[in-house]
C-alpha positions as CSV (number, residue, x, y, z in Angstrom):
1,M,176.2,117.7,52.8
2,I,172.6,116.5,52.1
3,N,172.9,113.9,54.8
4,K,173.2,116.7,57.3
5,Y,169.4,117.3,56.7
6,V,168.2,113.9,55.6
7,D,169.7,112.1,58.6
8,P,167.8,114.0,61.3
9,F,164.6,114.2,59.2
10,S,164.8,110.4,58.6
11,R,165.6,109.5,62.1
12,F,162.6,111.8,63.7
13,F,160.2,111.0,60.9
14,V,160.6,107.1,61.0
15,G,161.1,107.0,64.8
16,G,158.2,109.2,65.5
17,L,155.8,107.6,63.1
18,L,156.6,104.2,64.6
19,I,156.1,105.3,68.1
20,F,152.8,107.1,67.2
21,S,151.5,104.0,65.3
22,G,152.6,101.8,68.2
23,L,151.0,103.9,70.8
24,I,147.6,103.9,69.0
25,K,147.7,100.2,68.6
26,L,148.8,99.6,72.1
27,N,145.6,101.5,73.2
28,D,143.5,98.7,71.9
29,P,145.5,95.4,71.3
30,I,142.2,93.7,70.8
31,G,141.6,95.6,67.6
32,T,145.1,94.6,66.3
33,Q,144.2,91.0,67.2
34,I,141.0,91.1,65.0
35,K,143.1,92.7,62.2
36,M,145.8,89.9,62.4
37,E,143.0,87.2,62.4
38,E,141.8,88.8,59.1
39,Y,145.1,88.6,57.5
40,F,145.7,85.1,58.7
41,E,142.2,84.1,57.2
42,V,143.1,85.7,53.9
43,F,146.5,84.0,53.9
44,T,144.9,80.6,54.8
45,A,142.7,80.8,51.8
46,D,145.4,82.4,49.3
47,F,148.6,80.6,50.3
48,G,147.7,77.5,52.4
49,S,146.2,76.2,55.4
50,F,149.3,76.6,57.4
51,F,148.4,80.0,58.4
52,H,145.3,78.9,60.1
53,Y,147.4,77.6,62.9
54,F,148.4,81.3,63.7
55,I,144.8,82.5,64.1
56,P,144.6,81.4,67.8
57,W,147.7,83.2,68.5
58,A,146.7,86.5,66.8
59,L,146.6,88.5,70.1
60,E,150.2,87.4,71.1
61,I,151.5,88.0,67.7
62,G,149.9,91.4,67.6
63,M,151.4,92.3,70.9
64,I,154.9,91.3,69.7
65,M,154.5,93.6,66.7
66,I,153.1,96.4,68.6
67,I,156.1,96.3,71.1
68,L,158.6,95.8,68.3
69,E,157.2,98.9,66.7
70,L,157.5,100.9,69.7
71,V,161.0,99.6,70.6
72,L,162.4,100.2,67.0
73,G,161.0,103.8,67.1
74,V,162.7,104.6,70.4
75,A,165.9,102.7,69.1
76,I,165.9,104.9,65.9
77,L,165.7,108.2,68.0
78,I,168.6,107.5,70.1
79,Y,170.7,105.5,67.4
80,W,170.7,102.5,69.7
81,R,172.7,99.6,68.1
82,M,171.9,100.9,64.6
83,N,173.1,97.8,62.7
84,L,170.6,95.5,64.5
85,T,168.0,98.1,64.5
86,A,168.3,99.0,60.8
87,W,168.0,95.3,59.9
88,L,165.0,94.8,62.0
89,L,163.3,97.9,60.7
90,L,164.0,97.1,57.1
91,L,162.6,93.5,57.4
92,M,159.5,94.7,59.4
93,M,158.9,97.4,56.7
94,T,159.4,95.1,53.8
95,F,156.8,92.8,55.2
96,F,154.4,95.6,56.0
97,T,154.7,97.1,52.5
98,F,154.1,93.7,50.7
99,L,151.0,93.2,53.1
100,T,149.6,96.7,52.2
101,F,150.3,96.1,48.4
102,Y,148.6,92.7,48.5
103,S,145.6,94.0,50.4
104,A,145.3,97.0,48.2
105,Y,145.9,95.2,44.7
106,F,143.7,92.2,45.4
107,N,141.2,94.2,47.6
108,K,141.6,91.6,50.6
109,V,141.7,93.6,53.8
110,T,140.2,96.9,53.2
111,D,141.7,98.5,56.4
112,C,145.1,97.7,57.4
113,G,144.8,98.8,61.1
114,C,148.0,100.8,60.7
115,F,146.6,103.5,63.1
116,G,143.9,101.4,64.8
117,D,140.4,102.9,64.7
118,A,141.9,106.5,65.2
119,I,142.8,107.1,61.6
120,K,141.3,105.0,58.8
121,L,143.3,104.6,55.7
122,T,142.2,103.0,52.4
123,P,144.4,100.1,51.2
124,W,146.1,102.3,48.7
125,E,146.7,105.1,51.2
126,S,148.3,102.4,53.4
127,F,150.6,101.3,50.5
128,T,151.5,104.7,49.7
129,K,152.3,105.5,53.3
130,D,154.6,102.6,53.5
131,I,156.4,103.4,50.2
132,V,157.4,106.9,51.6
133,L,158.3,105.5,54.9
134,M,160.4,102.9,53.1
135,I,162.4,105.6,51.4
136,F,163.6,107.0,54.7
137,V,164.0,103.6,56.2
138,A,166.2,102.6,53.3
139,H,168.2,105.8,53.9
140,L,168.8,104.9,57.6
141,F,169.7,101.3,56.6
142,W,172.2,102.4,54.1
143,Y,174.0,104.6,56.5
144,R,173.5,102.5,59.5
145,K,177.2,102.1,60.2
146,N,177.8,105.9,60.3
147,Y,175.5,106.6,63.1
148,K,177.1,106.8,66.6
149,P,174.8,106.1,69.6
150,L,173.5,109.3,71.2
151,L,173.6,107.7,74.7
152,P,176.1,105.4,76.6
153,A,175.6,101.8,75.8
154,L,174.1,101.1,79.3
155,T,171.7,103.9,79.3
156,G,170.5,103.0,75.8
157,N,170.1,99.5,76.9
158,I,168.0,100.7,80.0
159,I,165.8,102.8,77.8
160,V,165.1,100.1,75.2
161,T,164.3,97.5,77.8
162,A,162.2,99.9,79.7
163,T,160.1,100.6,76.6
164,A,159.6,97.0,75.8
165,A,158.6,96.3,79.5
166,L,156.3,99.2,79.8
167,S,154.7,98.6,76.6
168,L,153.9,95.0,77.7
169,V,152.5,96.1,80.9
170,V,150.3,98.8,79.3
171,G,149.2,96.3,76.6
172,I,148.0,93.8,79.2
173,Y,146.2,96.4,81.1
174,A,144.4,97.6,77.8
175,I,143.5,94.0,77.0
176,R,141.9,93.5,80.4
177,H,139.9,96.7,80.3
178,L,138.6,99.2,77.8
179,P,141.0,101.3,75.6
180,F,142.4,104.3,77.3
181,I,141.3,106.6,74.6
182,D,138.2,104.8,72.7
183,F,138.2,105.6,69.0
184,R,135.8,102.8,68.3
185,A,132.4,103.2,66.7
186,Y,130.8,101.4,69.7
187,R,132.4,103.5,72.4
188,I,130.4,104.5,75.5
189,G,128.2,107.5,74.7
190,N,127.8,106.7,71.1
191,N,124.3,106.2,69.7
192,I,124.4,102.9,67.8
193,P,121.3,103.8,65.5
194,Q,122.8,107.2,64.6
195,Q,126.2,105.5,63.8
196,M,124.5,103.2,61.4
197,I,123.2,106.1,59.3
198,A,125.5,107.5,56.7
199,P,126.7,111.0,57.2
200,E,126.0,112.0,53.7
201,Q,124.1,110.9,50.6
202,P,126.1,109.9,47.6
203,I,127.2,112.8,45.2
204,I,127.6,111.4,41.7
205,E,129.6,113.1,39.1
206,Y,128.7,112.1,35.6
207,I,131.1,112.4,32.6
208,F,129.6,113.1,29.3
209,E,131.0,113.7,25.7
210,K,129.7,116.4,23.7
211,E,131.1,117.8,20.4
212,G,134.5,115.9,21.2
213,K,134.7,117.6,24.7
214,D,134.3,116.0,28.2
215,V,131.5,117.6,30.2
216,R,131.1,116.8,34.0
217,D,128.0,117.4,35.9
218,T,126.3,116.1,39.1
219,K,123.1,115.9,37.0
220,F,122.5,113.3,34.3
221,L,122.2,115.1,31.2
222,S,120.0,114.1,28.4
223,A,121.2,112.3,25.2
224,D,118.5,114.4,23.4
225,D,120.7,117.4,24.0
226,G,123.7,115.9,22.4
227,Y,125.3,114.5,25.6
228,K,126.9,111.1,25.3
229,Y,127.3,109.1,28.7
230,V,130.9,108.1,29.3
231,S,131.3,107.1,33.0
232,S,130.4,108.3,36.5
233,H,131.8,108.1,40.0
234,V,131.1,109.0,43.6
235,L,132.6,112.3,44.7
236,N,132.2,111.9,48.4
237,E,132.8,108.2,48.8
238,D,134.5,108.5,52.1
239,K,131.4,110.0,53.7
240,I,128.6,107.8,52.5
241,K,129.6,104.7,54.6
242,P,128.0,104.6,58.2
243,K,130.5,104.1,61.0
244,I,128.7,101.0,62.2
245,T,127.8,98.6,59.4
246,D,128.2,95.2,61.2
247,Y,125.7,95.3,64.1
248,S,122.8,92.8,63.9
249,V,120.8,90.8,66.4
250,S,118.8,87.6,65.7
251,S,116.7,85.4,67.9
252,P,117.5,81.5,68.0
253,E,114.9,81.1,65.3
254,G,116.8,83.4,63.0
255,E,114.4,86.4,63.3
256,D,115.9,89.8,62.9
257,M,115.6,91.7,66.2
258,T,118.0,94.5,65.6
259,S,115.6,97.3,65.8
260,Y,113.9,95.7,68.9
261,T,117.2,96.2,70.7
262,F,116.9,100.1,70.3
263,E,113.3,100.2,71.9
264,G,112.9,100.9,75.6
265,N,115.2,99.8,78.2
266,K,117.3,96.6,77.4
267,L,119.7,94.5,79.2
268,L,122.2,92.6,77.0
269,V,124.8,90.6,78.4
270,V,127.4,89.8,75.7
271,I,129.9,87.0,75.9
272,Y,132.7,87.5,73.3
273,D,133.7,83.6,73.4
274,V,131.4,81.1,75.1
275,N,134.3,78.7,75.3
276,K,136.5,81.2,77.4
277,A,133.7,82.6,79.4
278,S,133.9,82.4,83.2
279,A,131.0,81.3,85.5
280,N,132.3,83.3,88.4
281,N,129.9,86.2,88.1
282,I,126.8,84.2,87.1
283,A,125.3,84.8,90.5
284,A,125.8,88.5,90.3
285,I,124.2,88.5,86.9
286,R,121.2,86.7,88.2
287,T,120.9,89.1,91.1
288,L,121.1,92.0,88.5
289,T,118.3,90.6,86.3
290,K,116.0,90.2,89.3
291,E,116.6,93.7,90.4
292,L,115.7,94.9,87.0
293,E,112.4,93.1,86.8
294,G,109.7,95.5,85.5
295,K,112.5,98.2,84.7
296,A,114.0,96.6,81.5
297,D,113.2,94.1,78.9
298,C,115.5,91.1,79.4
299,F,115.6,88.7,76.3
300,R,117.9,86.2,74.8
301,A,119.4,87.1,71.4
302,Y,121.7,84.2,70.7
303,F,123.6,86.1,68.1
304,I,124.9,89.6,68.0
305,R,127.2,90.6,65.0
306,C,129.3,93.8,65.8
307,R,132.7,95.4,65.4
308,G,134.0,92.6,63.3
309,Y,133.9,90.2,66.1
310,G,131.8,87.7,64.1
311,K,128.8,86.0,66.0
312,I,128.8,86.4,69.6
313,S,126.5,84.4,71.9
314,T,124.6,86.3,74.5
């Protein structure tokens, strides 16, 4: 009798969450690529150099994971080939649960990227989310042979195939352009200096002991009044970190020019990867710089560090 309620809830909860998570990451596959590179670098250091060979393929692997997430979400909703779907889902969730636990316990990758830049989760929040999700995934897996497809086989095949194909097309478009909905700290319209300022100052709660009782206060109480310091922690830890912490610009000589980039009008031409840069638009860039003579300061800052991309030649 309980399955009458657990079955549909598991179906919509797991399927809906997978689709939601997949769509957010499909909106910005480059962000998923960066996150995959972080994981591969950690695995290279912790488990072996073998994982280093996956780094150049981080974008392709990330796209496969995103498409698989969306396809499995749709498949769960229509009970498509549940034996295959449940096995794939269980394997994927086992891998993700291990990943989030490893990140949380060993403090490796502090943001799993589960929901891209839209929703930030701490490592332990990500692990907790996966544990809750795994409970309902396990239910679907256990009863996988009891579920009957909601649609004819041909219709189900068409829907799942169309989901994979559409996801691939949308993903390629998002890679070649800006995200459809930009959740990033560096999105157009954001003021970078303002994003580099913490929203709030730390609020520290102190714990003291007096006459055998714990006393909590946001002020440091004096030992002369009988208070013995025990410990302290930050109450608003999630609000004391600026949205942008990784923007810096330096000259070829190593001089810090970050603040200089915020003064007056500047033209910065950013190249993500010099080895992959195309020279097709060099003439247009030269024309642009000539037209801006006297209107903007053009300078060469060889290294810009931002949004986790590392050092970017400009």
